[in-house]
C-alpha positions as CSV (number, residue, x, y, z in Angstrom):
1,M,12.0,225.1,-24.2
2,P,11.0,228.6,-23.4
3,G,7.9,230.2,-25.0
4,S,4.5,229.0,-25.7
5,S,3.3,225.5,-24.8
6,K,3.1,224.5,-28.5
7,R,6.9,224.6,-28.7
8,N,7.0,221.8,-26.1
9,H,5.5,219.5,-28.7
10,Y,6.0,220.9,-32.1
11,M,9.3,221.1,-34.0
12,K,10.4,224.5,-35.2
13,P,9.3,225.2,-38.8
14,R,12.6,224.1,-40.2
15,G,11.2,221.1,-42.1
16,L,10.2,217.5,-41.9
17,F,12.7,214.7,-41.9
18,L,12.7,211.8,-44.4
19,S,15.4,209.7,-42.8
20,P,18.5,210.2,-40.5
21,R,20.2,213.5,-41.3
22,R,18.0,214.1,-44.4
23,Y,15.6,217.0,-44.2
24,I,13.3,218.7,-46.7
25,C,12.1,222.3,-46.3
26,A,8.4,222.4,-45.4
27,S,6.1,224.7,-43.5
28,I,4.6,223.2,-40.4
29,V,1.0,224.1,-39.9
30,H,0.1,224.3,-36.3
31,K,-3.7,224.9,-36.5
32,C,-5.2,221.8,-38.0
33,R,-8.6,221.5,-36.3
34,N,-10.5,222.6,-39.4
35,I,-8.8,220.1,-41.7
36,S,-11.1,217.4,-42.9
37,N,-8.5,214.6,-42.3
38,S,-7.6,215.6,-38.8
39,F,-7.0,212.8,-36.2
40,T,-9.8,211.5,-34.0
41,C,-10.0,209.0,-31.1
42,G,-10.0,205.5,-32.5
43,D,-7.7,206.4,-35.4
44,L,-4.6,204.3,-36.1
45,A,-1.5,206.5,-36.0
46,L,2.1,205.8,-37.2
47,A,5.0,207.7,-35.6
48,T,8.4,207.8,-37.3
49,D,11.5,209.0,-35.4
50,Q,14.7,210.5,-36.8
51,K,16.3,207.1,-37.2
52,G,13.4,205.8,-39.3
53,R,11.9,203.6,-36.5
54,K,8.1,203.2,-36.8
55,Y,5.6,202.9,-34.0
56,L,2.0,201.9,-34.7
57,F,-0.7,202.7,-32.1
58,E,-4.4,203.6,-31.7
59,L,-5.3,207.1,-30.5
60,K,-7.2,207.2,-27.2
61,E,-8.7,210.0,-25.2
62,N,-6.2,209.7,-22.3
63,G,-3.5,207.7,-24.0
64,Q,0.1,208.4,-24.5
65,L,2.9,207.1,-26.7
66,Q,5.7,206.1,-24.3
67,L,9.2,205.8,-25.8
68,S,12.7,205.6,-24.2
69,S,13.3,209.1,-25.5
70,G,10.1,210.5,-23.8
71,K,6.4,210.5,-24.1
72,L,3.8,212.1,-26.4
73,L,0.2,212.6,-25.3
74,H,-2.5,211.4,-27.7
75,S,-4.4,214.5,-27.0
76,T,-1.5,216.5,-28.5
77,I,-1.6,214.4,-31.6
78,I,-5.4,214.7,-32.0
79,A,-5.0,218.5,-31.7
80,G,-2.6,218.4,-34.6
81,C,-2.9,216.9,-38.0
82,P,-1.6,214.0,-40.0
83,G,2.0,214.6,-41.3
84,Q,2.8,217.0,-38.5
85,C,6.1,216.8,-36.5
86,F,5.9,216.6,-32.7
87,K,8.5,216.6,-29.9
88,T,8.4,214.2,-26.9
89,H,8.0,215.8,-23.5
90,L,11.8,215.7,-23.1
91,G,12.2,217.8,-26.2
92,T,15.0,215.5,-27.6
93,T,13.1,213.5,-30.2
94,D,11.2,214.6,-33.3
95,L,8.3,212.3,-34.4
96,V,6.4,212.6,-37.6
97,V,2.9,211.3,-36.9
98,R,0.5,210.3,-39.7
99,R,-2.0,207.5,-40.6
100,P,-0.4,204.2,-41.7
101,S,-1.0,202.8,-45.2
102,L,-2.4,199.3,-45.5
103,E,1.0,197.9,-46.3
104,E,2.5,199.5,-43.2
105,F,-0.3,198.2,-41.0
106,T,0.1,194.7,-42.2
107,L,3.8,194.8,-41.4
108,L,3.5,196.4,-38.0
109,M,0.2,194.9,-36.7
110,T,0.1,192.3,-33.9
111,R,0.6,189.0,-35.5
112,G,0.9,185.3,-34.7
113,P,2.2,183.4,-37.7
114,T,4.6,185.1,-40.2
115,P,2.4,187.2,-42.5
116,T,2.4,187.1,-46.3
117,Y,4.5,190.1,-47.2
118,P,3.0,193.0,-49.3
119,K,5.4,192.4,-52.2
120,D,4.0,188.8,-52.6
121,I,0.4,189.8,-51.9
122,L,0.3,192.4,-54.6
123,A,1.8,189.9,-57.1
124,M,-0.7,187.2,-56.1
125,I,-3.6,189.6,-56.5
126,G,-2.3,190.4,-60.0
127,L,-1.9,186.8,-61.0
128,M,-5.4,185.9,-59.7
129,N,-6.8,188.9,-61.7
130,V,-8.9,190.0,-58.7
131,N,-11.2,192.9,-59.6
132,P,-14.0,194.7,-57.8
133,G,-16.9,192.3,-57.5
134,S,-14.8,189.2,-57.5
135,R,-15.5,186.2,-55.2
136,V,-12.2,184.8,-53.7
137,I,-11.3,182.0,-51.4
138,E,-8.4,182.5,-49.0
139,A,-7.0,179.3,-47.5
140,G,-4.9,180.1,-44.4
141,A,-5.9,183.4,-42.9
142,G,-2.7,183.6,-40.8
143,S,-2.5,187.1,-39.3
144,G,-4.9,188.7,-41.8
145,A,-2.5,190.5,-44.2
146,M,-3.7,188.8,-47.3
147,T,-7.3,189.0,-46.0
148,L,-7.1,192.8,-45.8
149,H,-5.6,193.3,-49.3
150,L,-8.1,190.9,-50.8
151,S,-10.9,192.8,-49.1
152,K,-9.7,196.0,-50.7
153,A,-9.3,194.4,-54.1
154,V,-12.8,192.9,-54.4
155,G,-14.5,196.1,-53.0
156,H,-18.1,196.5,-51.8
157,D,-19.6,194.1,-54.4
158,G,-17.1,191.3,-53.9
159,T,-16.7,188.6,-51.2
160,V,-13.7,187.0,-49.5
161,Y,-14.1,183.6,-48.0
162,S,-11.3,183.0,-45.5
163,F,-10.6,179.5,-44.1
164,E,-8.4,178.8,-41.1
165,V,-8.0,175.6,-39.1
166,K,-6.0,177.0,-36.2
167,D,-7.9,178.8,-33.4
168,T,-5.0,181.2,-32.6
169,H,-4.4,182.1,-36.2
170,L,-8.1,182.8,-36.8
171,E,-8.2,185.0,-33.7
172,H,-5.3,187.1,-34.9
173,A,-6.7,187.5,-38.4
174,T,-10.2,188.4,-37.2
175,R,-8.8,190.9,-34.6
176,N,-6.5,192.6,-37.1
177,Y,-9.3,192.8,-39.8
178,R,-11.7,194.4,-37.3
179,R,-9.0,196.7,-36.0
180,W,-8.4,198.1,-39.5
181,L,-12.1,198.5,-40.2
182,K,-12.6,200.3,-36.9
183,S,-9.8,202.8,-37.8
184,Q,-11.3,203.4,-41.3
185,D,-14.7,204.1,-39.7
186,A,-13.1,206.5,-37.3
187,Q,-11.7,208.6,-40.1
188,G,-14.9,208.4,-42.2
189,S,-13.7,206.0,-44.9
190,S,-16.1,203.6,-46.4
191,W,-14.1,200.3,-46.1
192,P,-16.2,197.3,-47.3
193,D,-17.0,194.7,-44.6
194,N,-16.9,191.8,-47.1
195,V,-14.9,189.0,-45.4
196,Q,-16.5,185.8,-44.1
197,F,-14.3,183.8,-41.8
198,F,-14.6,180.0,-41.4
199,H,-13.0,177.9,-38.7
200,D,-12.7,174.9,-41.0
201,D,-10.4,173.3,-43.6
202,L,-10.9,173.2,-47.4
203,G,-12.1,169.6,-47.2
204,N,-15.5,171.1,-46.3
205,V,-15.4,174.0,-48.7
206,T,-18.5,172.9,-50.6
207,Q,-20.6,173.0,-47.4
208,H,-19.9,176.7,-47.0
209,I,-19.8,177.9,-50.6
210,S,-22.5,177.0,-53.1
211,K,-21.5,179.3,-56.0
212,E,-18.3,179.2,-58.0
213,V,-15.5,181.6,-57.1
214,D,-13.2,183.5,-59.4
215,A,-9.9,182.8,-57.7
216,V,-8.2,181.1,-54.8
217,A,-5.2,182.1,-52.7
218,L,-3.5,179.2,-51.0
219,D,-1.1,179.7,-48.0
220,V,-1.1,176.3,-46.4
221,V,1.6,173.8,-45.6
222,D,0.5,171.1,-48.0
223,S,-1.1,172.8,-51.0
224,A,-1.2,169.5,-53.0
225,A,-3.5,168.0,-50.5
226,V,-6.2,170.6,-50.8
227,V,-5.9,171.9,-54.4
228,S,-8.4,169.3,-55.6
229,Q,-11.1,170.5,-53.2
230,V,-10.8,174.1,-54.2
231,A,-10.9,173.1,-57.9
232,Q,-14.5,171.9,-57.3
233,V,-15.8,175.5,-56.5
234,L,-13.5,177.3,-59.0
235,K,-15.1,178.6,-62.1
236,P,-13.6,177.5,-65.5
237,S,-10.5,179.5,-66.3
238,G,-10.3,180.6,-62.7
239,V,-6.9,180.9,-61.1
240,V,-5.3,179.4,-58.0
241,V,-2.1,181.0,-56.7
242,A,-0.1,179.0,-54.0
243,Y,2.3,180.7,-51.7
244,L,5.1,178.2,-51.0
245,P,8.3,179.0,-49.0
246,N,10.3,176.0,-50.2
247,V,11.1,174.8,-53.7
248,T,10.4,171.2,-52.6
249,Q,6.8,172.2,-51.9
250,V,6.7,173.7,-55.4
251,V,7.9,170.4,-56.9
252,A,5.3,168.4,-54.9
253,L,2.5,170.6,-56.0
254,V,3.4,170.7,-59.7
255,D,3.8,166.9,-59.7
256,H,0.4,166.4,-58.1
257,I,-1.2,168.8,-60.6
258,D,0.4,167.1,-63.5
259,R,-0.9,163.6,-62.5
260,T,-4.3,164.1,-61.0
261,S,-5.9,167.6,-61.3
262,C,-7.9,169.6,-63.8
263,L,-5.6,172.5,-63.1
264,E,-2.6,173.4,-65.2
265,C,0.5,175.1,-64.0
266,E,1.1,178.4,-65.9
267,D,3.9,180.0,-64.0
268,V,6.3,179.6,-61.0
269,M,7.9,182.9,-59.9
270,E,9.8,184.6,-57.0
271,V,9.3,188.3,-56.3
272,I,12.6,190.1,-55.7
273,Y,13.2,193.8,-55.4
274,R,16.0,196.1,-54.2
275,H,16.0,199.2,-52.0
276,W,18.3,202.0,-53.0
277,T,19.9,204.9,-51.2
278,V,20.0,208.1,-53.1
279,M,21.1,211.2,-51.1
280,P,23.6,214.1,-51.0
281,A,27.0,213.1,-49.9
282,W,28.3,214.2,-46.4
283,K,31.8,215.2,-45.4
284,K,33.2,213.9,-42.2
285,H,32.5,217.1,-40.3
286,G,28.8,216.8,-41.1
287,C,28.3,219.2,-44.0
288,R,26.9,218.3,-47.4
289,T,29.6,218.4,-50.1
290,S,29.1,220.9,-52.9
291,L,31.0,222.6,-55.7
292,P,30.6,226.2,-56.7
293,L,27.6,226.6,-59.1
294,Q,28.2,227.9,-62.6
295,E,27.9,231.7,-62.7
296,H,25.8,231.6,-65.8
297,P,24.0,228.2,-66.3
298,E,22.4,227.6,-69.6
299,E,18.9,229.0,-69.9
300,G,16.3,226.5,-68.8
301,N,18.9,224.2,-67.2
302,E,19.2,225.7,-63.8
303,S,18.0,222.5,-62.0
304,T,20.4,220.4,-64.1
305,A,23.3,222.7,-63.3
306,S,22.5,222.5,-59.6
307,A,22.4,218.7,-59.7
308,Q,25.7,218.4,-61.6
309,N,27.5,220.5,-59.0
310,R,26.5,218.4,-56.0
311,H,28.0,215.0,-55.0
312,F,25.4,212.3,-54.5
313,I,25.5,208.8,-53.1
314,S,23.5,206.3,-55.1
315,R,23.9,202.6,-54.2
316,P,21.8,199.6,-53.1
317,K,21.0,199.6,-49.4
318,H,23.0,197.4,-47.1
319,F,20.0,195.3,-46.0
320,Q,17.8,193.9,-48.7
321,P,14.6,191.9,-48.3
322,P,15.4,188.1,-48.3
323,H,13.6,185.3,-50.0
324,T,10.1,184.9,-48.8
325,A,8.3,182.4,-51.0
326,F,7.6,181.0,-54.5
327,L,4.3,181.8,-56.2
328,V,2.7,179.0,-58.3
329,Q,0.0,180.1,-60.7
330,L,-2.6,177.4,-61.6
331,R,-5.5,177.7,-64.0
332,K,-8.6,175.5,-64.2
333,V,-9.1,174.1,-67.7
334,M,-12.0,171.9,-69.0
335,K,-10.5,168.7,-70.5
């Protein structure tokens, strides 16, 4: 593109995109060096292209984001600010670059086993009643998704005890946890370093934990085989939530609890939600459909009149999240 060097990387100030062919009017700020939340080396960055594809990467001094549609230098991103729109060196692709949320990081991070998905994690934390200062056991660290969310929930005064028997899984969980902490330190956030990892199973839980814990998150193949061990270190009225992909596992756990344990089953649930598409309709030739606005809309109803004279599409999206797991809530009772 002719003109200044900035135009080789920044989109014209026409706006930022939200999804394919959907734009909002916004002013692009080119000088961001004095903004307190500007990018630095070591930051995690998330780039989203015009088709909604997301790319997670760490900013490095001499690094670059290499895509099939071109490359974008990390130094160019660091000179900008989060939420800014950049062009690749070929000038054909617009990328909005910002910091990832914790949910986005857990979905895009390098992983070994299938992670516990955010929709289930948030429900489990709610069922366990985890608060700042809580002490929580996690059985099955996996890729570290649940570990990070529990770390955030218990805060600086709480502790997460994460148990994992597989070497590769523990390596993934530890690396992802440290990677997130490193990115938070790079941007000046005070993320609590409150997770203790144990390469052991729950049969030896009493050797590692001497005080009672407030809650337990189970994500293991055979929850029925370990639930009695965690009950030993769970405080009275404490909650265990098991993450079980199959209903046969749910039946086996509930049967075991009913016959042998001091725990009682309070609830079995499945978290389901739907994504919707709500956007202005498009004609075949690529223009948004519209009807002439009323010449004299009623006073105070200008926005309503505008919405009533535009055609919108509102429907569930074609692809919806599938079944992931059942959540079984157990509570310790003194009989």
